[in-house]
N, C-alpha and C positions, 0 to 999 in steps of 0.2 A: 731658574729651574725650567721655565717654559722653553726657553731657547735651547738649553742643554738637551731636554727630552726630544724636542723637534729635530735637532741636528742628529742625535743618536738614532732616532727612528728612520730618518731619511738615509743615513749611511747604511743602516742595517738592511733597508729594503732595496737600495740602489747601487751599492758598491760591493761587488763580489770578487774584486781583484786584489784589494789591499788589506793589510792587517792594521787594525786600529787599537791604540791603547789609550783609554780615558783615565786621566788622573782626577780623582774626586775627593771631596771631603768625607763623604759617607757613601755606602754602596747603594746609590739611588737606582742604578741600572743593572741589567743582567748581562752576564757574559755570553758570548756565542763562539762559534768556531773561529770567527775573524775579529771579534771584539773582546779585548781583555780589559779588566777593571782593576785599578790600583787605588787604594784609599789612604788618605792622610788626614785623619780626624783632628790632629793637633792644629792644623791650619785654621780650623773653624773657631779657635779660641779667642780671636779678636781680629779687627780690621787691619791693624798694623802688621800682625803676624802673617795674615793672608797676603797683603801687598808685598811683604818681604819675600815670601815664598814665590809669588808670581814673578817677582823681578830678579831675585838673586839665588836663594837657597835651592829653589827648584832646578837650577842649572845642573847640579850634580846628578840629581835623580834622572832628569831628562837625558843627559849625556850618556848615562849608563845604558839607556834603552836603544841608543844608536838609531834615532829616527831619520827618515828621509825628509820630513817636514814637521814643523810644530805649528799647531793651530790653537790660538787662545780665543775662547768665547767670552772672556771676561775683561775686555778693554785693554789689557796690559800684556806686553810680550815678556819673555824671559831674556834678560840681557846677558850677553856673553856667549851665546850658543853659536856654533859655526854651521848651522843648517838654515835653510830658508824658513821664514816665519810669516804666518798670516794672522791677523788679529781681527776680531769682530767687535766693533765699538757700538754699544747700545746705551752708553751713559752720555747724555747731552749737556749736563751742567757745565763742563769746562768750555763748551763751544757756543753757548748762548751769550748774547750781549744785552739782555733785557735787565739783568740785575747782578750786582756784585755783592755777594753775601759777606757778612762780617763775623769775625771770630768773637767779637765783643758783645754780640747779641745772642742770648741763650737760644732763642728760637731759630736762629740762623746758623748756629755753630756746626751742625752736622753737614749742612749744605756747603758751608765755607770750606770744610775739610775736603770734601769731594771736589769742589771747584778749584781751590788754590793749591792743595797738596797732592792729592791723588791725581788731580787733573794734569799736573806736570809729568807724572809717569805716563799717563795716557797719551799726552801729546808727544812725548819723547818716543813712545812706542810707535805711534802713527808715522813719525818722521823716519824711523829706522826699519820698520817692517817691510818685507818684500811686497806684501799685498795687504790692503786694508779693506774691510767690509763694514758697511753701515746699513741701516734699515730704510732710510728715506733719501730722497733727492736733496732736501734742504740740509740734511746732515752731511751729505757728500760735499756740498758747496761750503758748508761751515768748517768742516775739517780741513779741506783744501786751503781755504783762506787763512785759518788760524795757524796751521802747521807749516804752510808754505810748500805743499807738495802738489803735483799735478793731479787733476781729477781722474786721469787715466789709471792712476794707481789705486783708485778707490772704487770698489764694486758695491753693488746694492744687493742685499739678501733680505727681502721683506719677510717677517715671520708669518707663519700660517695662522690665519684668523678664522675662527668658526663663527660666522656672522649669523644674525637673526633674520626674521622675515616679518612683514606686517601682520599684526594679530587682529583680534576682534574687539579689543578694549576700546571704549568710547573716548575719543580725544577730548581733554578738558582744557579750556582756555585758562583756567585758574590753577593749574597744577604744573609744577616745575620739578625737575629732578637733576641732581648732581652726584654721580658716583665719585667719591673722593676719599682721601685719607688725610692725615694731619700735617702733611708736609706744607711748609710755609708758602711754597710757590703754587700750591693749588688755589690760593687766594680766596678762601672762604670769606674773608673780611669784606671783599667787594660785594658779595651777595648780601651780607648783613647791611652794608651801606645802602645798597639799592632798595632793600626792603624798608629801611627807615625812610628813604626818600618817597617811596610809594605811599607809606603811611601818612607822611606829611601832606601828601596831595589828596588824602582821603580815600586811598585805595587800600582796603584791608582784607577783602575777601579773596585770598589766594594762599597757596601753600607751596613752600619749597622743601623738598625731601632730600636729605643728605645721608650718605652711607657712612655716617660717623656713629660712635657709641652714643646711646641715649644720654641726653643732658650735656653733650659736648658744647653745643651752641644753644643759648637761651634767647629766644626771640618768638613773639606770638605767631609769626608766619613761617617759622622754620621747625621742621620735625626731623630729628635724627633717628633713622630707622635701623641703624646698624648694618652689618655686612649682609648682602643679599646673595642668594644662589642664582644660578643662570636663569631659571624660570621666572623668578621675581624681577630680575633685571629686565627681561624682555617685557614683562607687564608694565614696568615703569616707563620704558622707552615708548611703548604704544599708547600710554594713557595721558601723556602730557608733553611738555617741552623740555629738551635737554639744555641745561645751563652748563657751560664749560669755560670758566674764567681762568683755568690753569694757564700759566704763561711759560712753563718749561716742560716739555715732553719730547720724546723722540718720535713717537708715532701718534699718540692720542687715541688709544683704542676705543674709548666711548664714542668718539666722533664717528668712527667707522661703523660701530654697532648701531648707533642711533640712525645713521644714514641708511643702513640696510633695512631698518624698520619704517623708513619714510617719515621720521620724526622731525618736528620743528627743532632747529638748533640755534642757540645764541652762544657764540664762542668768542674768546679773546682773539684779537687780530694778530696772529703769530704765523711764522713760516710753516709750522707743522699743521696748524688748522687750515691754512690756505691750501696746502697740498692734499690733506684728507678730504676737503670739502669742495675741491675744484669741480665746477659744473653742477653742483647740487642746488636745486632751486629753493629749498627750504632752509638754507643756512644764512644767518645774519651775524656779522662780526662787529665787535665794539672795541675801542682802544683799551689796551691793557690798563688795569687799575681804575678805570673810569666808571665809578658807581652811578654817576648821572646818566651816562649813555646806556648802561645796562638797565637801569630803571626805566628809561624811555622805551626800550625795546620790550621789556616786560609789560609795561602799561599798554602798548599797542596790541600785544597778544591777549592780555586780559580783556581788553575792550573789543576784541574780535576784528581788529583792523589788519591782522596778518593771518590770512587763511592758509591752510595746507594746500600745496600745489602738487599736481601729478608729476612724479619724477620719471622723466624719460632719459635721463643721463645714464651713461654706461661708465662705471668706475674703471679707470685704466688698469690694465693688467700689470702686475708688479713682479719684478724678478724675485725668485725665491731661492731655495737651496741649490737648484740646478747649477746656476752660475758659480756659486761658491765652490761646490765640489769639483767642477771642471777646472777652475783656477788652481785648486789645491793639487790636482793631478798633474797639471803643467809644471808647477813649482817643484814637485817631488821628483821629477825626471832628472 
């Protein structure tokens, strides 16, 4: 939804030459003189039906509109159309090589469907599309390698991110924060493991705050605070250390948000973390799934051996919707 609204707003403000028709599940967006909205609520009845529409049944609808180009913001192209197509891939599960998810494990089943079934359609789309867009450099390399297409066919359109700024909250060595959900690849288990190891060493005076529903994780050092609004998120970033053990992300938004606050960050050593945190002096990486390494870093912070450093780095400017719109105009000619 965020990507859809960003792209819509960019087109609305920056393209006065072309007519756009957005095909949606519900009327999330408003029509203008140049932007028309068509809704297909039945597509929202299930993931399989949605994929079928994206890949096949949508062909008849789109063909009747006689477009000059078709742009998919949902990872998958519509097969069988005889017009140029561009796709925007923001699902990284099929392109990561950290974990192969299993259909036989209930906790992994949803991720396995995306990785092994929907992932086939995404990869086939990337191979056939006239232009592919991703959000990050590591995704461009991963898609190119996985699908076997030249990186020149893959552009980068980084989503607009409303970052924070350092606040007045007092930094606490004994306070950690992880904005997360229940997905298995968020790896909350490694935080539990690290907390147990710290307790075994006699380190018990610290708190890890998770944005999970109350009672989701039961541990004397872990507090589940539920979902937080933007203001509370900024308070958390400024008051302690960000833990980010997630090993599958496209961007890793909390890493960028915490960096903008000047927060200490301990993150899994992954391509997306390396890209988000390049040049940042308050970032520390640990091997994926390694609770011992995470506990070691947490102990150093709790004991005051890792102080905050002044951040003089300048995050590199990232290509946004400008390049995507320019490429779409070229393909449509």
